[in-house]
C-alpha positions in Angstrom: 0.7 3.6 6.7 -2.8 2.5 8.9 -4.6 0.0 7.6 -8.3 -0.9 8.9 -10.6 -4.0 9.5 -11.7 -5.1 6.1 -9.0 -4.1 4.3 -6.7 -6.8 2.5 -3.3 -5.6 2.8 -1.5 -8.7 2.1 0.5 -11.4 4.0 2.3 -10.2 7.5 2.0 -9.3 10.7 -0.3 -6.5 11.8 -0.4 -5.0 15.2 -3.4 -2.8 16.7 -2.7 0.9 17.5 -4.7 1.0 20.3 -3.3 -1.9 22.4 -0.9 -3.4 20.3 -2.2 -6.8 19.9 -0.6 -9.0 17.2 -2.6 -10.1 13.8 -1.4 -12.2 11.3 -2.8 -12.8 7.8 -1.3 -15.8 6.1 -3.1 -15.4 2.7 -3.0 -11.9 0.3 -7.1 -12.5 0.2 -7.2 -12.2 4.5 -9.2 -9.6 5.4 -7.9 -7.7 8.8 -10.6 -8.3 11.5 -11.8 -6.4 14.1 -8.6 -6.5 17.4 -9.5 -10.1 19.1 -8.3 -7.7 22.1 -9.8 -4.7 22.4 -12.2 -4.5 19.0 -10.9 -1.6 17.5 -10.3 -1.3 13.6 -6.5 0.4 13.2 -3.4 -1.3 12.4 0.3 -1.1 11.3 2.3 -3.9 9.5 5.1 -4.9 11.6 6.2 -8.0 9.3 
């Protein structure tokens, strides 16, 4: 499943589908940011 910037997919680690940079969300209310490395907006959950 693909998640996008601005969504609140829940706690976990998400990997940018473009550059593979990981972003970790600590709370269920956190929103996915644009990728801090390449600024793209699509992620896959890895854990």
